[in-house]
MDTraj code that builds the backbone (N, CA, C; nanometers):
import mdtraj as md
import numpy as np

residues = "MET SER ILE GLY LEU ALA GLU ALA ARG ARG ILE ILE ALA ALA ALA GLU LYS LYS ALA ASP GLU LEU GLY GLN PRO MET ASN VAL ALA VAL VAL ASP ALA GLY GLY ASN LEU VAL ALA PHE GLU ARG MET ALA ASN ALA TRP LEU GLY SER ILE ASP ILE SER GLN LYS LYS ALA TRP THR SER ARG ALA PHE ASP ILE THR THR LYS ASP LEU GLY THR HIS SER GLN SER GLY ASP GLN PHE PHE GLY ILE HIS ALA SER ASN ASP GLY LYS VAL MET ILE PHE ALA GLY GLY ILE PRO LEU LYS VAL ASP GLY LYS VAL VAL GLY ALA ILE GLY VAL SER GLY GLY SER GLY GLU GLN ASP HIS ALA VAL ALA GLU ALA GLY ALA ALA ALA LEU".split()
xyz = np.array([
    [-0.3893, 0.4486, 1.8731],
    [-0.4872, 0.3826, 1.7879],
    [-0.4157, 0.3081, 1.6754],
    [-0.4761, 0.2012, 1.6327],
    [-0.4247, 0.1215, 1.5228],
    [-0.5428, 0.0697, 1.4409],
    [-0.5159, 0.0294, 1.3211],
    [-0.6194, -0.0246, 1.2333],
    [-0.6644, -0.1611, 1.2835],
    [-0.7951, -0.1781, 1.2960],
    [-0.8522, -0.3066, 1.3325],
    [-0.9123, -0.3740, 1.2100],
    [-0.9643, -0.4929, 1.2302],
    [-1.0183, -0.5709, 1.1198],
    [-1.1369, -0.5018, 1.0521],
    [-1.2270, -0.4421, 1.1283],
    [-1.3434, -0.3752, 1.0694],
    [-1.3005, -0.2602, 0.9785],
    [-1.2050, -0.1795, 1.0260],
    [-1.1556, -0.0681, 0.9429],
    [-1.0838, -0.1213, 0.8193],
    [-1.0039, -0.2252, 0.8378],
    [-0.9304, -0.2830, 0.7250],
    [-1.0257, -0.3347, 0.6179],
    [-1.1318, -0.3989, 0.6598],
    [-1.2296, -0.4498, 0.5626],
    [-1.2975, -0.3353, 0.4869],
    [-1.3285, -0.2267, 0.5574],
    [-1.3896, -0.1102, 0.4925],
    [-1.2926, -0.0474, 0.3910],
    [-1.1673, -0.0389, 0.4280],
    [-1.0641, 0.0166, 0.3399],
    [-1.0489, -0.0705, 0.2157],
    [-1.0432, -0.2004, 0.2352],
    [-1.0290, -0.2932, 0.1225],
    [-1.1506, -0.2850, 0.0302],
    [-1.2699, -0.2768, 0.0865],
    [-1.3910, -0.2677, 0.0042],
    [-1.3888, -0.1434, -0.0837],
    [-1.3455, -0.0310, -0.0283],
    [-1.3377, 0.0930, -0.1068],
    [-1.2315, 0.0817, -0.2156],
    [-1.1196, 0.0189, -0.1832],
    [-1.0132, -0.0008, -0.2817],
    [-1.0616, -0.0905, -0.3958],
    [-1.1300, -0.1985, -0.3609],
    [-1.1809, -0.2904, -0.4632],
    [-1.2840, -0.2229, -0.5533],
    [-1.3650, -0.1363, -0.4964],
    [-1.4632, -0.0630, -0.5771],
    [-1.3915, 0.0210, -0.6830],
    [-1.2848, 0.0891, -0.6434],
    [-1.2076, 0.1702, -0.7374],
    [-1.1405, 0.0816, -0.8421],
    [-1.0862, -0.0313, -0.8000],
    [-1.0226, -0.1234, -0.8942],
    [-1.1239, -0.1737, -0.9967],
    [-1.2460, -0.2024, -0.9516],
    [-1.3532, -0.2435, -1.0436],
    [-1.3840, -0.1331, -1.1441],
    [-1.3898, -0.0086, -1.0962],
    [-1.4148, 0.1051, -1.1851],
    [-1.3070, 0.1164, -1.2921],
    [-1.1832, 0.0867, -1.2535],
    [-1.0705, 0.0925, -1.3477],
    [-1.0632, -0.0314, -1.4367],
    [-1.1362, -0.1356, -1.3987],
    [-1.1321, -0.2604, -1.4740],
    [-1.0014, -0.3348, -1.4573],
    [-0.9370, -0.3163, -1.3417],
    [-0.8070, -0.3775, -1.3165],
    [-0.8102, -0.4543, -1.1846],
    [-0.8014, -0.5878, -1.1870],
    [-0.7996, -0.6631, -1.0614],
    [-0.6718, -0.6355, -0.9826],
    [-0.6875, -0.6232, -0.8517],
    [-0.5762, -0.5842, -0.7654],
    [-0.5637, -0.6759, -0.6446],
    [-0.4466, -0.6711, -0.5852],
    [-0.4202, -0.7292, -0.4541],
    [-0.4133, -0.6115, -0.3577],
    [-0.4855, -0.6227, -0.2464],
    [-0.4929, -0.5118, -0.1508],
    [-0.4589, -0.5636, -0.0115],
    [-0.3624, -0.4978, 0.0529],
    [-0.3205, -0.5348, 0.1875],
    [-0.3329, -0.4144, 0.2806],
    [-0.3712, -0.4411, 0.4044],
    [-0.3783, -0.3363, 0.5065],
    [-0.2996, -0.3852, 0.6280],
    [-0.2103, -0.2983, 0.6765],
    [-0.1322, -0.3290, 0.7961],
    [-0.1694, -0.2323, 0.9076],
    [-0.1397, -0.2733, 1.0310],
    [-0.1679, -0.1893, 1.1470],
    [-0.0486, -0.0977, 1.1760],
    [-0.0555, -0.0270, 1.2886],
    [0.0498, 0.0682, 1.3242],
    [0.1861, 0.0020, 1.3413],
    [0.1879, -0.1271, 1.3735],
    [0.3131, -0.1995, 1.3884],
    [0.3637, -0.2609, 1.2592],
    [0.2911, -0.2374, 1.1484],
    [0.3307, -0.2940, 1.0195],
    [0.2869, -0.4374, 1.0004],
    [0.2017, -0.4870, 1.0896],
    [0.1542, -0.6253, 1.0824],
    [0.0310, -0.6348, 0.9930],
    [0.0251, -0.7369, 0.9116],
    [-0.0880, -0.7572, 0.8221],
    [-0.2165, -0.7773, 0.9022],
    [-0.3183, -0.6965, 0.8705],
    [-0.4492, -0.7080, 0.9351],
    [-0.5463, -0.7785, 0.8415],
    [-0.5422, -0.7395, 0.7137],
    [-0.6325, -0.8000, 0.6159],
    [-0.5707, -0.7913, 0.4772],
    [-0.6086, -0.8887, 0.3945],
    [-0.5590, -0.8956, 0.2571],
    [-0.6702, -0.9516, 0.1693],
    [-0.6786, -0.8996, 0.0485],
    [-0.7762, -0.9511, -0.0473],
    [-0.7116, -0.9563, -0.1856],
    [-0.7257, -1.0703, -0.2506],
    [-0.6822, -1.0840, -0.3894],
    [-0.8077, -1.0926, -0.4741],
    [-0.8262, -0.9919, -0.5603],
    [-0.9415, -0.9922, -0.6489],
    [-0.9234, -1.1014, -0.7537],
    [-1.0325, -1.1516, -0.8062],
    [-1.0268, -1.2552, -0.9096],
    [-0.9388, -1.2087, -1.0247],
    [-0.8478, -1.2939, -1.0646],
    [-0.7562, -1.2705, -1.1768],
    [-0.6463, -1.1683, -1.1497],
    [-0.6309, -1.1244, -1.0257],
    [-0.5189, -1.0354, -0.9937],
    [-0.3894, -1.1169, -1.0019],
    [-0.2820, -1.0523, -1.0375],
    [-0.1543, -1.1203, -1.0552],
    [-0.1076, -1.1851, -0.9252],
    [-0.0631, -1.3096, -0.9350],
    [-0.0098, -1.3802, -0.8191],
    [0.1169, -1.3132, -0.7654],
    [0.1997, -1.2642, -0.8554],
    [0.3240, -1.1997, -0.8142],
    [0.3037, -1.0718, -0.7356],
    [0.1840, -1.0156, -0.7477],
    [0.1543, -0.8904, -0.6785],
    [0.1046, -0.9098, -0.5357],
    [0.0798, -1.0336, -0.4956],
    [0.0383, -1.0589, -0.3575],
    [0.1472, -1.0078, -0.2630],
    [0.2674, -1.0554, -0.2817],
    [0.3807, -1.0171, -0.1978],
    [0.4096, -0.8677, -0.2093],
    [0.4016, -0.8144, -0.3300],
    [0.4319, -0.6729, -0.3511],
    [0.3337, -0.5840, -0.2766],
    [0.2037, -0.6170, -0.2815],
    [0.1046, -0.5335, -0.2126],
    [0.1302, -0.5320, -0.0623],
    [0.1636, -0.6466, -0.0062],
    [0.1892, -0.6536, 0.1376],
    [0.3159, -0.5765, 0.1751],
    [0.4164, -0.5835, 0.0908],
    [0.5397, -0.5097, 0.1178],
    [0.5222, -0.3600, 0.0955],
    [0.4350, -0.3205, 0.0037],
    [0.4058, -0.1777, -0.0128],
    [0.3396, -0.1229, 0.1131],
    [0.2452, -0.1971, 0.1684],
    [0.1796, -0.1529, 0.2917],
    [0.2825, -0.1429, 0.4039],
    [0.3665, -0.2447, 0.4200],
    [0.4686, -0.2439, 0.5245],
    [0.5634, -0.1261, 0.5065],
    [0.6081, -0.1022, 0.3840],
    [0.7012, 0.0072, 0.3555],
    [0.6413, 0.1415, 0.3920],
    [0.5150, 0.1624, 0.3537],
    [0.4499, 0.2901, 0.3844],
    [0.4424, 0.3133, 0.5341],
    [0.4175, 0.2082, 0.6103],
    [0.4126, 0.2224, 0.7561],
    [0.5518, 0.2344, 0.8150],
    [0.6457, 0.1598, 0.7635],
    [0.7815, 0.1619, 0.8177],
    [0.8463, 0.3000, 0.8059],
    [0.8145, 0.3715, 0.6972],
    [0.8759, 0.5015, 0.6736],
    [0.7752, 0.6168, 0.6758],
    [0.6475, 0.5853, 0.6970],
    [0.5411, 0.6870, 0.7036],
    [0.5433, 0.7811, 0.5830],
    [0.5521, 0.7192, 0.4659],
    [0.5565, 0.7930, 0.3399],
    [0.4892, 0.7068, 0.2333],
    [0.4337, 0.7694, 0.1316],
    [0.3795, 0.6890, 0.0224],
    [0.4949, 0.6229, -0.0505],
    [0.4708, 0.5055, -0.1038],
    [0.5767, 0.4390, -0.1794],
    [0.6051, 0.5154, -0.3085],
    [0.5065, 0.5874, -0.3570],
    [0.5264, 0.6721, -0.4749],
    [0.6309, 0.7799, -0.4447],
    [0.6166, 0.8488, -0.3309],
    [0.7126, 0.9521, -0.2924],
    [0.8482, 0.8927, -0.2583],
    [0.8469, 0.7778, -0.1908],
    [0.9729, 0.7126, -0.1583],
    [1.0477, 0.6760, -0.2865],
    [0.9740, 0.6277, -0.3865],
    [1.0347, 0.5948, -0.5147],
    [1.0972, 0.7160, -0.5815],
    [1.0281, 0.8274, -0.5745],
    [1.0799, 0.9518, -0.6329],
    [1.2104, 0.9933, -0.5669],
    [1.2174, 0.9778, -0.4342],
    [1.3355, 1.0216, -0.3588],
    [1.4449, 0.9152, -0.3502],
    [1.4235, 0.8000, -0.4144],
    [1.5251, 0.6949, -0.4070],
    [1.5972, 0.6725, -0.5393],
    [1.5839, 0.7681, -0.6297],
    [1.6535, 0.7583, -0.7568],
    [1.8010, 0.7944, -0.7389],
    [1.8833, 0.7541, -0.8310],
    [2.0269, 0.7797, -0.8242],
    [2.0545, 0.9272, -0.7953],
    [2.1331, 0.9517, -0.6928],
    [2.1697, 1.0866, -0.6543],
    [2.0751, 1.1497, -0.5532],
    [1.9603, 1.0885, -0.5289],
    [1.8652, 1.1430, -0.4322],
    [1.8904, 1.0868, -0.2923],
    [1.8243, 1.1466, -0.1935],
    [1.8529, 1.1177, -0.0523],
    [1.8297, 0.9736, -0.0087],
    [1.7374, 0.9025, -0.0727],
    [1.7079, 0.7657, -0.0314],
    [1.7571, 0.6611, -0.1314],
    [1.8519, 0.6985, -0.2144],
    [1.9046, 0.6045, -0.3132],
    [1.9568, 0.4792, -0.2438],
    [1.9125, 0.3632, -0.2897],
    [1.9559, 0.2350, -0.2348],
    [1.8675, 0.1814, -0.1236],
    [1.7662, 0.2573, -0.0832],
    [1.6815, 0.2147, 0.0289],
    [1.6087, 0.0836, -0.0001],
    [1.5816, 0.0581, -0.1275],
    [1.5095, -0.0648, -0.1637],
    [1.5870, -0.1917, -0.1268],
    [1.7167, -0.1773, -0.1064],
    [1.7989, -0.2927, -0.0704],
    [1.8031, -0.3150, 0.0809],
    [1.7456, -0.2231, 0.1573],
    [1.7463, -0.2375, 0.3032],
    [1.6366, -0.3332, 0.3496],
    [1.6390, -0.3664, 0.4752],
    [1.5365, -0.4519, 0.5360],
    [1.5186, -0.5827, 0.4594],
    [1.6296, -0.6430, 0.4211],
    [1.6290, -0.7699, 0.3478],
    [1.5455, -0.7639, 0.2201],
    [1.5466, -0.6493, 0.1532],
    [1.4744, -0.6341, 0.0270],
    [1.3244, -0.6177, 0.0430],
    [1.2791, -0.5920, 0.1627],
    [1.1353, -0.5797, 0.1897],
    [1.0786, -0.4443, 0.1471],
    [1.1644, -0.3467, 0.1233],
    [1.1203, -0.2109, 0.0905],
    [1.0789, -0.2019, -0.0560],
    [0.9572, -0.1545, -0.0788],
    [0.9039, -0.1363, -0.2135],
    [0.9032, 0.0122, -0.2489],
    [0.9507, 0.0433, -0.3675],
    [0.9551, 0.1836, -0.4104],
    [0.8693, 0.2060, -0.5352],
    [0.7649, 0.1231, -0.5510],
    [0.6678, 0.1410, -0.6590],
    [0.5446, 0.2068, -0.5992],
    [0.4755, 0.2891, -0.6757],
    [0.3529, 0.3539, -0.6291],
    [0.2503, 0.2490, -0.5881],
    [0.1701, 0.2834, -0.4867],
    [0.0627, 0.1950, -0.4423],
    [0.0587, 0.1714, -0.2927],
    [0.1504, 0.2288, -0.2181],
    [0.1495, 0.2187, -0.0721],
    [0.1238, 0.3555, -0.0126],
    [0.0299, 0.3629, 0.0828],
    [-0.0058, 0.4909, 0.1447],
    [-0.0254, 0.4716, 0.2949],
    [0.0389, 0.5575, 0.3759],
    [0.0138, 0.5514, 0.5194],
    [-0.1314, 0.5904, 0.5482],
    [-0.1900, 0.5283, 0.6483],
    [-0.3264, 0.5604, 0.6903],
    [-0.3171, 0.6451, 0.8165],
    [-0.3842, 0.7596, 0.8154],
    [-0.3735, 0.8541, 0.9270],
    [-0.5098, 0.8868, 0.9868],
    [-0.5087, 0.9037, 1.1180],
    [-0.6240, 0.9532, 1.1921],
    [-0.5739, 1.0709, 1.2749],
    [-0.6347, 1.1867, 1.2549],
    [-0.5925, 1.3091, 1.3251],
    [-0.4428, 1.3337, 1.3093],
    [-0.3913, 1.3092, 1.1889],
    [-0.2509, 1.3337, 1.1587],
    [-0.1539, 1.2282, 1.2079],
    [-0.2034, 1.1268, 1.2771],
    [-0.1165, 1.0206, 1.3295],
    [-0.1293, 0.8953, 1.2433],
    [-0.0161, 0.8363, 1.2068],
    [-0.0168, 0.7147, 1.1257],
    [-0.0633, 0.5975, 1.2116],
    [-0.1684, 0.5299, 1.1635],
    [-0.2276, 0.4170, 1.2379],
    [-0.2182, 0.2857, 1.1602],
    [-0.1585, 0.2918, 1.0423],
    [-0.1461, 0.1743, 0.9574],
    [-0.1103, 0.2173, 0.8171],
    [-0.1320, 0.1272, 0.7216],
    [-0.1034, 0.1601, 0.5818],
    [-0.1765, 0.0628, 0.4908],
    [-0.1966, 0.1065, 0.3675],
    [-0.2554, 0.0225, 0.2632],
    [-0.1509, 0.0024, 0.1547],
    [-0.1492, -0.1162, 0.0970],
    [-0.0619, -0.1471, -0.0158],
    [-0.1438, -0.2121, -0.1252],
    [-0.1266, -0.1644, -0.2470],
    [-0.2031, -0.2138, -0.3615],
    [-0.1071, -0.2464, -0.4746],
    [-0.1296, -0.3605, -0.5400],
    [-0.0485, -0.3976, -0.6550],
    [-0.1308, -0.4810, -0.7516],
    [-0.1048, -0.4596, -0.8802],
    [-0.1735, -0.5371, -0.9827],
    [-0.1944, -0.4620, -1.1122],
    [-0.1691, -0.3329, -1.1103],
    [-0.1869, -0.2531, -1.2311],
    [-0.0644, -0.1666, -1.2544],
    [-0.0838, -0.0574, -1.3259],
    [0.0251, 0.0384, -1.3429],
    [0.0458, 0.1109, -1.2100],
    [0.1555, 0.1813, -1.1973],
    [0.1795, 0.2584, -1.0762],
    [0.0689, 0.3595, -1.0513],
    [0.0238, 0.4231, -1.1569],
    [-0.0846, 0.5218, -1.1448],
    [-0.2127, 0.4553, -1.0952],
    [-0.2445, 0.3380, -1.1492],
    [-0.3641, 0.2653, -1.1062],
    [-0.3510, 0.2189, -0.9614],
    [-0.2363, 0.1631, -0.9270],
    [-0.2148, 0.1160, -0.7907],
    [-0.2316, 0.2305, -0.6906],
    [-0.1747, 0.3458, -0.7219],
    [-0.1829, 0.4605, -0.6318],
    [-0.3278, 0.5095, -0.6193],
    [-0.3996, 0.5157, -0.7313],
    [-0.5393, 0.5610, -0.7289],
    [-0.6257, 0.4682, -0.6446],
    [-0.6033, 0.3388, -0.6557],
    [-0.6798, 0.2417, -0.5777],
    [-0.6442, 0.2536, -0.4295],
    [-0.5174, 0.2723, -0.3990],
    [-0.4752, 0.2908, -0.2601],
    [-0.5349, 0.4183, -0.2017],
    [-0.5388, 0.5247, -0.2800],
    [-0.5989, 0.6509, -0.2332],
    [-0.7471, 0.6316, -0.2007],
    [-0.8179, 0.5567, -0.2857],
    [-0.9598, 0.5308, -0.2619],
    [-0.9772, 0.4526, -0.1323],
    [-0.8921, 0.3555, -0.1094],
    [-0.8986, 0.2794, 0.0148],
    [-0.8693, 0.3661, 0.1354],
    [-0.7648, 0.4466, 0.1263],
    [-0.7269, 0.5337, 0.2381],
    [-0.8381, 0.6329, 0.2704],
    [-0.9074, 0.6789, 0.1692],
    [-1.0161, 0.7768, 0.1901],
    [-1.1320, 0.7171, 0.2687],
    [-1.1435, 0.5845, 0.2698],
    [-1.2532, 0.5189, 0.3417],
    [-1.2299, 0.5163, 0.4920],
    [-1.1084, 0.5463, 0.5362],
    [-1.0788, 0.5467, 0.6795],
    [-1.1408, 0.6691, 0.7417],
])
top = md.Topology()
chain = top.add_chain()
for i, resn in enumerate(residues, 1):
    res = top.add_residue(resn, chain, resSeq=i)
    for name in ("N", "CA", "C"):
        top.add_atom(name, md.element.get_by_symbol(name[0]), res)
traj = md.Trajectory(xyz[None], top)
């Protein structure tokens, strides 16, 4: 199974609802099991620079099947994934806001959110993931 357009739209809608509650416009990307972009939404006034970041957060979460928040924690100097952000031609994001999407424990895609603080990005991504 992989994320389709209908599921991606539902995930994005839930993420946007949370972003509205926080009062923070976000960029939200959803990728399928292969890491391919299925859907993307830029909320009004969301940062332009975060478009690319949100998509790379989603890709990173799927590529490594880990939240970008956890990957960031484990990629600090001296930790097991130190330097990982430089791999894959710099495509790996280690900021909070990327979460693998799972069905019955199997990763079927990922969501990436960018536009606020790390805490806000992660909360919005969690809201989106919960809609699956």
